[in-house]
N, C-alpha and C positions, 0 to 999 in steps of 0.2 A: 501150333508147332511147340514141341517140348524142348526146353533148353536143358542140356545135361552138363554137369560139371566135368572139367578135365580130370584125368586120373590123379594127377599130383594134388590138385586142389581138393578132390574128394578124399584122398588119404589124409590130408592135413585137417580137413573139417572133421573127419571121423575121429582122428586122434584127439582133437580138442574136446570131443564129447565125453572123453574118459578122463578120470582124475590124473593118471600119469602124464597124459599129454598136456593138461593144463598146468601141472607142476613144472613140466619142462619149459613151457612158455613163460611162466612167472620167473623161473630161474634165469632164462635168457634175457628177459627185460631188465631184471635187477642187475645182472652182471654188466649189461650194456650201460645202464645208468651209472653204476659204480665206476666203470672204466672211463666214461665221459667226464664224470666229476673229478676223478683222479688226474686225468690228462689236463683238464682245465686248471686244476689246482697247481700241478707241477709247472705248467707253462706260465701261469700268472706269477707264481713265486719267482721263477727264474727271470722273467721279464722285469719285475720290480727290483730284484737284486741287481740285475744288469744296469738299470737306471741309477741305482744308488752307487754302484761301483764306478760308473761313468761320471757321476756327479763328483765323487771324491778324487778320481784319478785323472779325469780329463777336463770337464767343464769348470770345476773349481780352480785348478791351476791356470787355465786359459783366461778366466775372468780376472784373476790376480795379475797375470801378465799384461792384459789389456789396460788395467788400472795403472800398473807400473809404467807402461809405455806412455800413457797420457801424462802422468805426473812427471816423468823424466823429460818429456818434450817441453812441458810448461815451465819446469824448473830451469832447464837449459836456457830458455828464452829469457826468463827473469834474471838469471845469473849473468848472461851476456850483456843485458841492458845495464845491470848494476856495475859490471866491470868497466863498461864504457865510460861511466861517470868519473872514474878515478883519473882519467887523462894519462897519456903515455902508457907505461907498462902497468897493467892491472895487477892487483894483489895476487900472489900465488894461490891463496886459498880460493879465490873466486875462479881462477883459471882451472884449478884442480877440480872444483865442483862442476864446472861446465863440462869438462872432459869426462868426468864420471857419469854425468847425465847422458851424454851422447852414447857412451859405452853401454849404459843401462838400457837406453832405447834400442840399441842394436841387439842386445841380449833378448829383450822382450819380443822384438820382431822375429827373432829366430824361434822362440818358443811358440809364438802364434802361427808362424809358417809351418812348423812341424805338426801342429794340431789341425791343420786344414784337411778336410776330406775332399775327395775328387769332385763331389757335387757342389761344393761351396764356392760358387763362382763369385758371389758378392764379396765374401771374405777375401778371396784372392785379389779382387779389384782394389779393395781398401789397402791391402798390404803392398800392392804394386805402386800405388800412389805414395805410400810412406817410404818404400825402398828407393823410389826414383827421386823424390823431392828432398829427402833428408840430406843427401850429399850436396844438393844445391844450397840448402839452408846453411849448412856448415861452411860452405865456400863463401857465401855472402858474409857470414860472421867473421871469417878469417880476413877477408878483404877489409871489412870495417875496422877490425882490430889493427891491421897493418897501417891503415891510413890514420887511425887515431894515435898510434904511437909516433907518427910523423907530424902530428899536430894539424892535420888537414881536416877542415870542417866537413868535407864531402863524406867522411867516414860515417857521419850521422845518417846520411841518406841511405847508405848500404845497410846500416843497422835497422832503419825503419822498413826497408824493403824485405829484409830477413824476417822481421816481426810480422809484416803483412803476409808473407808466405806461410809462416807458422800458423797464423790465425785463420787464413783463408783456405789452406789446403791440408797442412799436416795435422793440426788439432781436430778438424772435422773428420778426417779419415780415421784418426785414432779413436774418436768418440764413436763412430759407426762400428769400428772393430769391437769396441767394448760393448756396445749395445747388442751386437750379434752374439758375443760370448755370454752376456747376461741373459739373453733370450733362451739360448741353449741350456743354460744352467736352470732357469725356471722350468723349462720343459722336462728336464730330467728329474727335477725335484717333484713336479706334479706326477710324473709317471711312477716315481718311487713310492709316493704316498697314496696312490690310487686305491680305491676300494675294489676288491675282486668280486664284483657283482655276479658275473657269469658263473664262476666257480662255486660261490656260495649258493646260488640258485640251484645249480645241479646237485649240490650236496643235499639241499633241503628236499629236492625231488626224490633223491635216492632214499633219504630217511623216510619220507612219506610212503614210498613204494614198499619199503621194508615193513613199516607198520601195518599197511594194508594186507600184505601177504601173510604176515604172522597172525593177524586176526582171522583171516580166512583159514589158515592151517589149523588154528586152535578150534574153530568150529567144525572143521572137517575131521580132525583126528582126535578131538576131545583132549588135547594136550595143551596146556597153557603156555609152556615155555619151549622154545627151540634154541638150544645152545648156539648152534652155528649162526642163525640169523640174529640172535642177541649180540654175539661178538661183532657181526657185520654192522649192526646198528650202532653199537658203541664206537666202532672205528669211524663210522660216518659222522657221528656227533663230534668226536674228537677232532676229526679233520676240519669240520666246519668251525669249531672253536679256535683251532690253531690258525686257520686262515684269517678269521676276524681279529683275533688278538695280535697276530704278527703284523697285519695291515694297520691296526690301530696304533701299535707301538711305533712302527716305522713312520707313520704319518705324524704322530705327536713329536717324535724326535726331529723330523724334517721341518715341521712347522716351527719348532723352537729354534732350529738353525736358521730359518728364514727371518723370524721376528727379531731375534737377538744377535743374528750374525750377518747374513748376506744383505738384508734390507738396510740395516744400519751402515754396513760397509758402503753401499751405494750412496747414501746421503752424506756420509763423511767424506767420501771421495769427491763428490761434487763440491763440497765446501773447500776441500783442500786445493782442488784445481782452480776454483774461483780465487782463492787467496793468492795462489801463485801468479795468476794473471794480473791480479791487483798489484802485486810487487813489480811486475813488468811495467804496468801503467805508471807507477810511482817514479820509476827510474826514467822512463821515456818522457814524462812530463818535464823533467829537468834537462834531459838531453835536447829537447826541442827548443829550450831557451826562450820562453815567452810565447811560443806558439803551440803549446801542448795542452790546450784547454780540453780537447777531446779525450786525451788520456786521463786527465784529472776527473772529468765527468764520468768516465767508465769506472775509475777507481771507486768513486762514491756510489755509483749504481751497483757495483759488485759487492762492496763491503757493508753498506748500510743494511741490507736485508739479513746479513749474517750476524752482525754485531749488535744491532739494536735490541732494546729490551723486548723479549718475546720473539726474537728473531730465530734464525735456524739453529745457532749454537744453544740458545736457551731451550728450544724445543727438543733438541737431542739430549740435553743434559737432564731434563725433567724425568724421562723414563730411562735414564742411563742404567746400564747393567753393571754388575759388580766388576766385570772385565774392563769396561771402558770408562767408568766414572772418574777415576783419578786423572786420566789423560784428558778428559773433557774439561775438568776443572782447570787444568794447566792451559788448555787451549783458550778458554774464556779469558783468563788472566792475560795471556800473551796478546790476544786480539784487542782487548781494551787498552793495553799499553801501546800497541802499535797505532791504534786510532789516535791516541793522545799525541804520540810522537809525530804522526803524519800532520796533525794540525800545526805543530811547531814547524815542520818542514815547509808547509805552505805559507805560514806567516813569515818565515825567513825569506823565502823566494819572492813572495809578493812585496816584501819590504825592501828588496834590492840586495839582500845578503845571500847571493847565489852560492859562494863558497861554504857559508854556514849551512845552507840547505843541503848541499852535497854531502858535507861531513855528517850531518844528522841522518841522512838517508843511508849512507854507507856504514854508519855506526849504530845508534840505538834502533832506528827503524829496521835495519837489516837483522839485528839481534832479535827483536821482537817477532818479526815475520818468520825468521828461522825457527824460533821457539814454537810459534803457532803450527808451522809445518811439521816439526818433530812430534808435537803432541797429537796432531791429527793422524800422522802416520802410525804412532803407537796405538791409538784408538782403533784404527783400521786393522792393524795386525792382531789386536786383542779380539776384535769381533770376528776376524777370519779364523782364529783358533777356536772360537765358540762354534762357528759353522762347521769346521772340520770335525770337531769332537761329536757334534750332533749327527753328522753324516756317518761317522763310524758307528755310533750307537744304532742308527737306523739299519746299517748293514748287519750289525750283530743280531738285531731282532729277526732278520730274515735268514740268518745263517742256518744251514742244515734243514730249513723248512721244506725244500724240494725233496730231500731224502725222506723226511718224515711223511710228506704227502704220498710219496711212492710206496712206502712201507704200509701206510694205512690203507691205501688203495688195494694192495695185494691182500691185506687182511680182510677187507670187505669182500673181495671176490672169492677168497677161500671160504669165508664164513657162509656166504650165499650158496656156493656150490655144495659144501658139506651139509648145510642145514636142509636144503631142498632135496638133494639127492638121497639122503637117508629116508626121507618120507616117500620118495618115489620107489625106493627099493622094497618098501613094505607091501607094494602092490604087485610084486612079481612072484 
């Protein structure tokens, strides 16, 4: 039995036996490769640019808001405990600071709520805990404040209950909200600095195809150069270089923003929050009047890793950047002064001089802990500025890259069509 080809297949096969048909096939394959490479390049550039824009516009501010929320809650708790020590009507400065912290926490919650997406169920759950428990916490603080002004010892029990609520529910929820925001930031940072492997591979295939076709045309026509295909090859090479250079530049900027910006912000924020919790422990140790050993133990466990030689502050200061170095120097000085004052507070309290211990806690200890908090806050802000600047540079490296990729793709297609079609016309 003889198998015959279909008419369409027979015509196609017959066409490829002749030079014009082969030239048409080569042109079609080259244009398809160029089009795929161009589409991959434009898509990749736009995706990376979107990641960088999201990083600067959404995830960066949300991470900062989450840090602000955690700090505000910790500082409010520390300030409330310190205010309780004064007995009766607390100093106006402490009251104002507490109210400012509560207002800052509310603002940060608003920012985080506005940044939620419809699919972010976990984030919504964290914010629900914070929104529902924060009014309970402030209510307990107000009750403790009222009872304290009346000289009733039961006010201390309300203060401890408020502190327990803060540490058991509010701060863990705030920490999870921060972890979610930091995870999203890292994802966008990775996406913005990703290498466009698919687009580069397609560009290299296109260049390879152009070289092969030009060599075959040179043998076939005895002409070494084909202007159209040369232009297409140059456009393909330029597109490949543009992709590689823009990806490398954005990756370098984002890596710099990570190393000198966001990663240092995370470490500094952890130190700042721990110091605020230690300030709460210092006050609650005195509020408990002899039964605050657990708070003092937690103070030591919190501050010793931060302030010891070779501790966290020293580790941060050794590779300090130009942006945060002066602030870290101030932070180390303030931390050392606070530790020295805390020893004096404990010596006074253990020696029976409770009023002297309270005076030192509300005086020098409060001054030094506030100086530490201010220095750490300034260092975080400086590193945040570094991160934002590097993110802007990464965005600038990708600016107009999609338009350039589109223009180079059209140049490749036009060069291929003109270069091959002219050779085909010679056979008519």
